[in-house]
Every structure is written in C-alpha cells, then in structure tokens.
C-alpha positions in Angstrom: 147.8 -42.6 124.3 144.7 -44.1 125.5 142.3 -41.7 127.1 141.4 -42.0 131.2 137.7 -42.9 130.5 139.1 -45.7 128.2 141.7 -47.2 131.3 139.1 -47.2 133.6 136.7 -49.0 131.2 139.7 -51.6 130.2 140.6 -51.7 134.1 136.5 -52.2 135.3 136.5 -56.2 135.0 139.6 -56.7 136.6 138.5 -54.3 139.7 135.4 -56.2 139.8 136.9 -59.1 139.6 139.1 -58.4 142.2 136.4 -56.8 144.3 134.2 -59.9 144.0 137.1 -62.0 145.0 137.5 -60.1 148.4 133.8 -60.1 149.1 134.3 -63.9 148.4 136.7 -64.5 150.6 135.4 -62.6 153.2 131.8 -64.2 153.4 133.7 -67.4 154.0 136.1 -66.1 156.6 132.3 -65.4 158.0 131.1 -68.5 158.2 134.4 -70.7 158.7 134.1 -68.5 162.4 130.3 -68.9 162.4 130.6 -72.7 162.0 126.6 -73.3 162.6 126.2 -71.7 165.7 123.0 -68.7 165.8 123.8 -66.0 164.0 123.1 -64.3 160.0 123.8 -66.9 156.8 125.2 -64.0 155.0 126.4 -60.2 155.7 126.7 -57.1 153.9 129.9 -57.2 152.4 132.6 -54.6 154.6 129.7 -53.4 156.6 128.3 -56.1 157.9 125.2 -55.3 160.1 126.4 -52.2 160.8 123.8 -50.4 159.4 121.4 -51.8 162.0 123.2 -52.0 165.1 123.4 -47.8 163.8 120.0 -47.2 163.0 118.1 -49.1 166.4 120.6 -50.6 168.7 117.8 -51.3 170.6 116.2 -54.0 168.4 119.7 -55.3 167.0 120.4 -56.7 170.8 116.9 -57.7 170.7 117.8 -59.7 167.3 120.9 -61.3 169.0 119.1 -62.0 171.8 116.3 -64.4 169.9 119.1 -65.8 167.9 121.1 -66.7 170.8 117.6 -68.1 172.8 116.9 -70.4 168.9 119.5 -73.1 170.5 120.9 -74.4 173.7 124.0 -73.8 173.1 123.3 -69.9 174.8 125.3 -67.4 172.4 125.3 -66.4 168.8 127.4 -64.8 166.4 127.3 -62.0 164.0 129.7 -59.5 161.7 130.3 -55.4 162.3 132.5 -53.5 159.5 135.3 -56.3 159.6 135.0 -57.3 162.7 133.0 -61.2 164.2 131.9 -60.2 166.9 130.2 -62.8 169.5 126.8 -61.8 171.5 126.6 -64.2 174.8 123.2 -65.0 177.3 124.3 -67.7 179.4 125.1 -66.4 182.1 127.6 -69.0 183.3 129.8 -68.1 179.5 129.4 -64.2 180.0 131.4 -65.6 183.9 133.6 -67.4 182.1 134.9 -64.3 179.8 135.1 -62.3 183.1 136.8 -64.5 184.9 139.9 -65.0 181.9 140.2 -61.2 181.4 144.6 -61.6 180.5 146.7 -60.9 177.9 146.6 -64.6 176.7 142.4 -64.8 177.0 139.9 -61.5 176.7 141.0 -57.9 177.2 138.5 -55.6 178.8 137.2 -53.2 176.3 134.1 -51.4 178.1 134.3 -48.4 175.8 135.3 -48.3 171.8 138.4 -46.5 171.4 138.3 -46.3 175.2 142.3 -46.8 174.8 143.0 -44.2 172.9 141.0 -42.0 175.4 141.8 -43.6 178.5 145.5 -44.1 178.1 146.9 -47.7 178.6 147.6 -47.6 181.7 144.0 -47.7 183.1 142.8 -49.2 185.5 140.5 -51.0 182.9 143.1 -52.5 181.1 145.3 -54.0 183.8 145.9 -57.3 184.0 148.3 -59.0 186.8 150.2 -58.3 189.5 149.9 -54.5 188.6 146.2 -55.0 188.7 145.7 -56.6 192.3 148.6 -54.0 193.5 146.4 -50.9 192.2 143.2 -52.7 194.1 144.7 -53.0 197.2 145.6 -49.9 196.7 142.3 -48.9 196.6 140.6 -50.1 199.1 140.5 -47.8 201.6 138.6 -45.8 199.5 135.8 -47.6 200.4 136.0 -48.8 204.0 133.0 -48.1 206.2 134.5 -44.9 207.7 135.5 -44.0 204.1 131.4 -44.8 202.7 130.2 -42.8 205.9 131.7 -39.8 205.2 130.8 -39.8 201.6 127.2 -40.4 202.9 126.3 -36.9 203.9 128.4 -35.1 200.8 126.2 -37.1 198.6 122.8 -35.9 200.2 123.5 -32.1 200.5 124.4 -32.1 196.8 121.5 -34.5 196.1 119.0 -32.2 198.2 120.8 -28.7 196.2 120.0 -30.5 193.4 116.3 -31.6 193.6 115.3 -28.1 195.5 116.6 -26.5 192.5 114.3 -28.6 190.0 111.1 -28.1 191.7 112.3 -24.2 191.0 112.5 -24.7 187.2 109.6 -23.1 185.6 108.5 -26.4 184.7 107.7 -27.7 187.8 104.4 -28.5 189.0 102.6 -28.4 186.0 104.9 -29.3 182.6 107.0 -32.5 182.0 110.9 -32.4 182.0 113.3 -34.7 181.4 115.2 -35.7 184.4 118.0 -37.0 182.3 120.9 -34.4 182.0 119.8 -32.5 185.6 120.5 -35.9 187.1 123.9 -36.3 185.0 125.1 -32.7 186.2 124.0 -33.9 190.1 126.1 -36.7 189.9 129.3 -34.9 188.3 128.9 -32.2 191.4 128.7 -35.3 193.9 131.5 -37.4 192.0 133.6 -33.9 192.1 132.6 -33.1 196.3 132.8 -37.1 197.4 136.2 -37.6 195.0 138.5 -34.7 195.5 136.1 -32.4 197.7 137.6 -29.3 198.9 140.1 -28.8 196.5 138.6 -27.3 193.6 137.0 -24.4 193.5 134.4 -22.5 192.3 135.9 -21.5 189.3 137.8 -25.0 188.8 134.3 -26.8 189.1 133.2 -25.0 186.5 136.0 -25.5 184.1 135.8 -29.3 184.8 132.4 -29.1 184.0 133.1 -28.0 180.5 135.9 -30.0 180.1 133.6 -33.2 181.3 131.4 -32.0 179.0 133.4 -32.4 175.9 134.9 -36.0 177.1 131.1 -37.1 177.4 130.4 -36.0 173.7 133.6 -37.5 172.2 132.8 -41.1 173.4 130.3 -41.9 171.3 132.1 -39.8 168.3 133.6 -40.8 165.7 137.7 -41.7 166.3 138.8 -39.2 164.4 141.8 -37.9 166.3 142.4 -34.5 164.3 141.4 -31.1 165.1 138.2 -30.2 165.2 136.7 -33.3 165.9 135.0 -34.6 169.1 137.3 -37.1 169.8 140.3 -35.0 169.5 138.7 -32.7 171.8 137.4 -35.6 174.2 141.1 -36.7 174.3 142.2 -33.3 175.1 139.6 -32.6 177.8 141.1 -35.7 179.7 144.3 -34.3 179.6 143.6 -31.6 181.2 140.9 -32.9 183.9 144.0 -35.3 185.1 146.2 -32.1 185.3 143.5 -30.7 187.5 143.3 -33.4 189.4 147.0 -33.6 189.9 146.8 -30.3 191.8 144.2 -31.7 193.9 146.5 -35.0 194.9 149.1 -32.7 195.7 147.2 -30.6 197.9 145.4 -33.8 199.8 149.1 -35.3 200.1 150.2 -32.0 202.1 147.0 -32.1 204.0 147.2 -35.6 205.2 150.9 -35.3 205.5 149.7 -33.0 208.1 147.6 -34.9 209.8 144.3 -33.8 208.7 140.9 -35.8 209.0 140.0 -36.8 206.0 137.2 -35.4 204.2 136.6 -37.3 201.0 137.5 -40.0 198.9 141.1 -38.8 197.9 142.1 -37.8 201.6 141.1 -41.3 202.5 143.5 -42.6 199.6 146.3 -39.8 200.2 146.6 -40.8 204.4 147.5 -44.4 202.9 149.7 -44.0 200.8 151.5 -41.3 202.7 151.9 -43.7 205.7 153.2 -46.2 202.9 155.6 -43.9 201.7 156.5 -42.4 205.0 157.7 -45.6 206.1 159.1 -47.8 202.9 162.9 -47.9 201.6 162.2 -46.7 198.8 160.7 -43.1 200.4 163.6 -43.2 202.9 166.6 -43.4 200.0 164.6 -41.2 197.7 165.5 -42.9 194.7 162.5 -44.0 193.3 158.6 -44.1 194.6 156.4 -47.0 195.3 154.0 -47.7 192.1 150.6 -46.0 191.9 151.6 -43.0 193.7 152.7 -40.5 191.6 150.3 -37.6 191.4 149.9 -37.5 187.4 149.5 -41.6 187.8 146.6 -40.7 190.8 145.1 -38.3 189.1 144.4 -40.7 186.0 142.7 -43.4 188.6 140.3 -40.4 189.8 139.1 -39.3 186.7 138.3 -43.0 186.4 135.9 -43.2 189.7 134.7 -40.3 188.6 134.1 -41.7 184.8 132.7 -45.1 186.3 130.1 -42.9 188.6 128.5 -41.0 186.0 127.0 -43.0 182.9 125.4 -46.0 184.7 124.5 -44.1 187.7 122.5 -41.7 186.1 120.9 -44.4 184.0 119.7 -46.2 187.3 118.1 -43.0 188.9 116.9 -42.7 185.8 115.4 -46.1 186.1 114.0 -45.9 189.2 111.6 -43.1 188.9 110.2 -44.7 186.0 109.7 -48.3 187.7 108.9 -46.6 191.4 106.1 -44.7 189.2 104.8 -47.4 187.5 104.5 -49.2 190.9 103.3 -47.4 193.1 102.4 -50.2 195.7 106.6 -50.1 195.9 106.4 -46.7 196.2 104.2 -46.1 199.2 106.3 -48.5 200.9 109.5 -46.8 200.3 107.8 -44.1 201.7 106.8 -45.3 204.8 110.3 -46.8 205.5 112.1 -43.9 204.8 110.0 -41.6 206.7 110.8 -43.7 209.9 114.6 -42.2 209.4 113.7 -39.1 207.1 111.9 -36.2 206.3 112.6 -33.1 204.5 111.4 -30.7 207.3 114.5 -32.1 209.4 117.3 -30.6 209.5 119.4 -33.4 209.7 120.7 -36.0 207.6 120.3 -39.5 207.2 123.5 -41.3 209.0 125.2 -45.1 208.0 124.0 -46.9 210.3 119.9 -45.4 209.4 121.1 -46.2 205.6 121.8 -49.9 206.3 118.3 -49.7 208.3 116.6 -48.7 205.0 116.2 -52.2 203.8 113.6 -52.8 201.9 114.5 -49.5 200.0 118.2 -51.1 199.3 116.3 -53.5 198.2 114.7 -51.7 195.6 117.8 -50.0 194.9 119.6 -53.9 193.8 116.0 -54.7 192.3 116.7 -51.7 189.7 120.1 -52.5 188.6 119.3 -56.4 188.3 116.0 -55.6 186.3 117.7 -52.4 184.2 121.3 -53.5 184.5 122.6 -50.3 183.0 126.0 -51.5 181.8 124.0 -54.0 180.0 126.9 -55.7 178.4 130.8 -55.0 178.8 132.4 -55.7 175.8 135.5 -57.7 175.8 138.4 -58.4 172.1 139.9 -62.3 172.3 143.9 -62.0 172.3 143.8 -65.1 171.1 141.9 -68.5 170.4 139.3 -69.4 173.5 137.6 -72.5 174.0 134.0 -71.2 175.0 132.8 -74.2 175.1 133.3 -78.1 174.4 132.4 -77.1 171.0 133.4 -73.6 169.9 136.4 -71.7 170.2 135.9 -68.0 169.9 138.3 -66.5 167.5 141.3 -64.6 168.3 140.0 -60.5 167.2 136.2 -61.0 168.2 134.7 -58.6 169.8 132.7 -60.6 172.8 129.9 -59.2 174.1 128.3 -60.8 177.7 125.4 -59.3 178.2 124.7 -58.5 181.7 121.4 -57.6 181.3 120.0 -61.2 179.7 122.1 -62.4 182.5 119.6 -60.4 185.2 116.1 -62.3 183.2 117.5 -66.3 184.0 117.4 -68.2 187.1 115.7 -65.5 189.4 112.2 -65.9 191.0 109.8 -64.6 187.6 112.4 -62.6 186.4 110.8 -60.6 184.1 108.8 -59.2 187.1 109.8 -55.9 189.1 110.3 -57.7 193.0 112.3 -55.9 195.2 110.7 -58.4 198.1 113.4 -60.9 196.3 116.4 -59.1 197.3 114.6 -59.4 201.6 116.3 -61.7 204.0 113.2 -64.1 203.8 114.3 -65.2 199.9 117.8 -63.4 199.5 117.9 -64.2 195.6 120.7 -61.7 195.4 122.6 -65.0 197.3 120.7 -67.9 195.5 121.4 -66.6 192.0 124.7 -64.8 192.4 126.0 -66.7 189.3 123.2 -64.3 187.2 123.5 -61.3 189.3 126.3 -59.9 187.1 125.2 -55.8 187.2 128.5 -55.3 189.2 131.0 -57.5 187.1 132.7 -60.6 188.9 136.0 -61.5 188.7 139.5 -59.4 189.3 137.5 -56.3 187.1 134.4 -56.5 190.0 133.1 -53.0 190.6 135.1 -51.6 193.7 132.9 -48.8 194.3 129.8 -51.0 194.3 128.7 -50.5 197.5 128.7 -47.0 197.3 126.8 -46.7 194.1 124.1 -49.0 195.6 124.0 -46.0 198.8 123.9 -43.2 196.2 120.9 -44.8 194.3 119.5 -45.9 198.1 119.9 -42.1 199.0 118.2 -40.6 195.6 115.3 -42.7 196.3 115.1 -42.1 199.8 115.0 -38.9 198.7 113.2 -38.1 196.0 110.0 -40.0 196.9 110.1 -38.3 200.0 110.6 -34.6 198.9 108.2 -35.0 195.7 104.6 -36.3 194.4 106.0 -37.0 190.6 104.3 -38.3 187.3 105.7 -39.9 184.8 104.6 -38.2 181.0 103.6 -41.1 179.4 104.1 -40.9 175.6 104.6 -43.8 173.1 107.8 -45.9 173.6 108.6 -43.8 176.5 110.5 -47.1 178.9 111.5 -48.6 175.7 115.5 -49.0 176.1 117.2 -46.7 174.6 121.5 -47.8 174.8 123.4 -44.6 175.2 125.9 -46.7 175.6 124.6 -47.2 179.4 120.9 -48.5 178.6 118.4 -45.2 179.9 114.5 -45.1 178.8 114.0 -43.5 175.5 112.6 -39.9 176.3 114.8 -39.7 179.0 112.4 -40.0 181.7 110.3 -37.2 181.7 108.4 -36.5 185.1 106.1 -33.6 186.3 107.1 -32.9 190.4 105.7 -31.2 192.7 106.5 -30.9 196.6 104.9 -33.2 198.8 105.4 -31.2 202.2 107.2 -27.4 203.1 111.5 -27.8 202.4 
C-alpha cells in the first residue's frame, strides 16, 4: 500500500491542473462580463481586489471613480471574492438603478448580509404594492404636526448631551473625538422621538447595550455561530424588536383612550387605531389589516431607529469639520440663530422659527451634498439589466450607484463648500435635483428626510451658539473613512469651550 505522501505527490499535477483550469475559467468569466469597459484587466484568483478594498476602502473607491472618469460611459467594473461589481459614477445611470428596484431588476442591499440581520420583511427589501401600502401607512409619522412634536424632543436631548460634553475633564483644553458622543446622543434622541414615554430608564439602558451589539455585528463577518459578533447582532435585533413591540402595544392602548400623541409611535398608532376601528377586518375579528401587528410594527420601528443613526452621526461630524474650516459660514450661522435662540434662554426653537433659519438649513443641505453620508447604495442585479445601449449588467452583479460622485456633478463649482447654492436666489437643489441623491430617489427615497434635516439644523444651531470650538488638526484628519457611512478619519477631534453662560 502506497504511503499518503506518495499519493499526494502523484495527485499534485492533477490538482494543479484543475486549479489552473478553474482560475482560467474565472478570468474568462470576468473578462466576458467586463468586455472593453473600464476596470482591471486581470484579477487575483478567487479573492479579486478584496485585499485593496479591506486595506484602504477610500483609496479603492477613488480608483474605481478614476477608472469611471477615464471614459464617457459613466461606470467601471471590478471583482471581489467571486462577485462581479459595477461602480456607477453617472447620476443618470444611478437614477436608473434607483428607479428599477423590483424583483426582475435590482434588489436593494444597503448593507452586506443585511437580510440575515434585519429579516426578509424589512421595508428595505419590499417592492410593489406591499411596499407602497407600508409607505402610505408611515406617512402620518412625518406630517408638520408630528415633526413639530419631535423638534421639542430633539432639542432637549441635544442640549442635555452638549452640556454633559462641556463637563468632561477634556473640555476647554484637550481635544476629544465627537464620533461616539454624537452616536450616543443620536441613539437617545431616536429613542425619545420614536417611542418616548414607553421606555423606562432600565429598559433604555438595556436597549443601548443591545443596539451596541447590533452595531458591532454590522461590519463583522457573517459567521452565524454562538460567540461571534454577527450571531450576537442577530440575537440583539430580536430582543430589540421584542422591546419595541411592548412599546407599540402600550401606544395602541394610549391612543385608543384618546390621548394626544407624544412621539412617533403615537402618531402611527393613532392612525392605525382609527383605521382598524372602522375596518371590516377589525369588526369581524377575522384578521387584522396588513402592517398592524405589534411585532411587525416593532420591526419597522427598528428600521427607523437604525436609519437615523449611522448616517445622521456622520453628518453631524462633517458639519463641525466644515464649519471649523469655513469661519465665514460659521459666523453667518451664529448671527442667524441668535435672532431666534440663545443658550441663556429657557425657550426652545419652534417649528415656525426653524423654518425661518434658511441659511442654517442651507448649510445642513450643503453638508449632506458635500459629504453624502451614505456614499453608495449597493444593489444586486436580480436579472440581466441593460444599463446602457452598449452594456448589460449581468445577473448577480453587485451594483454601487455612487451618491457621493453625483454630488459633484452639475452643481456650480461643486468642489467648493458653498451653502449659498441652496438659498432662494440660486436653488441648486432644484436646478440640479437629478444630482442631489443623498436621500435616494424613486420608491425607496428616504421617508424621514425632513426629520433628518431638522435634526442637523438644530444640532448646528445649538452647537455653534453654545460652544467655541476648534478642530485638532493632524495628518489626514479630514480624509474620508468608510464605516460604512463616511466619517472624518479622526472621528472629528475638537476642543470645545462655552461661548456664554448656560
């Protein structure tokens, strides 16, 4: 009987031949999909360009952009761990992808392995009539009356956190990163705005701990085994939804008694209670209308909470970064806000006053344009899709429409931070609307964009009025870091001090 080493030596040429054949097929498949369009001519077997992506995501996407700019087709291609990818720079082509989210075209991904974390019933993955019905049911959450209620809640939490920042030992003299401080502030703001009085202090602490587990699992490898971050995140999502389902039930009870809405879930339940009270399904008790069960509603509430975290935190940091480097803009913001609010006042900014702060809102819109937090919105091609007359995206390809790249197309002097572009005399957000894709477009356009802008305006107004601040400058501190929203690389380190007595 031959020894194992001898057998292996005998098999080696055959193994190498099979491996070489598989590699050859892989390269041929890639080149067939790539054709003559911009992209690397050869890719590393099996892994593709994942190493350069993992090592420096910013550089990787800059290279993709440069390749897309090298021709007039508006896109480039690449290959990552067995998946063919298409990076889209052209605003027109990006809008084409956004407008064709449906089972036989593109499937929205947003986050890798998101379906495993969020579940198939998540609003991100819905299409057709089901998606339209759910969006229609969500509409009462973002009426002017509802937004006015949220504005008060937002301000109270923002002020609470900012006053705690100035009490930190590092304040006044030492720089500290704002990233995690803003994240914690946003999480508490979302909790209060969305489910307000229905979370006790104890459940709020548990909620924060569970959400941190979820956040850690977002960027982890999808290893669904005990002890791994991804499994911990899945379990955390289940527990978070259970907690929110209790809040939904409590809100339904309160709205049935005729109380006034005090938070987002109340506005939602008020409408659902009204609908179910008059529906035949409710009268016969045979079945409830769609999207009205407490667990399902809790899942959608979690979607709102998640959507309001990462991107919003990134925008707050870029606002501080850009205001520090543009003192003339900062001064105009402070003058405008001072007309309506000061730190010494015990009054809050009203909804009407917020609408009058047009320049501060223009600053917020320009921050979102200049540093679109969700820089790319990944989709998967469910079928072959004709992107242009000369190119069809192959089924299974991951498509990256670049919101970031669109933001620097069409606008006047687009690489300049210039809030005046959004003032009434220029209105570039309408003139170049096709390039302003930060909140998406089409059926999946962000339903809470007015809420997000209000939050950024309130933060800018209060932060600049309450604090004198200075960015701590280090090499590369303002470079973009993908986490997966885009952040300043240093987490926005600042030195803050009070401008006036609080």
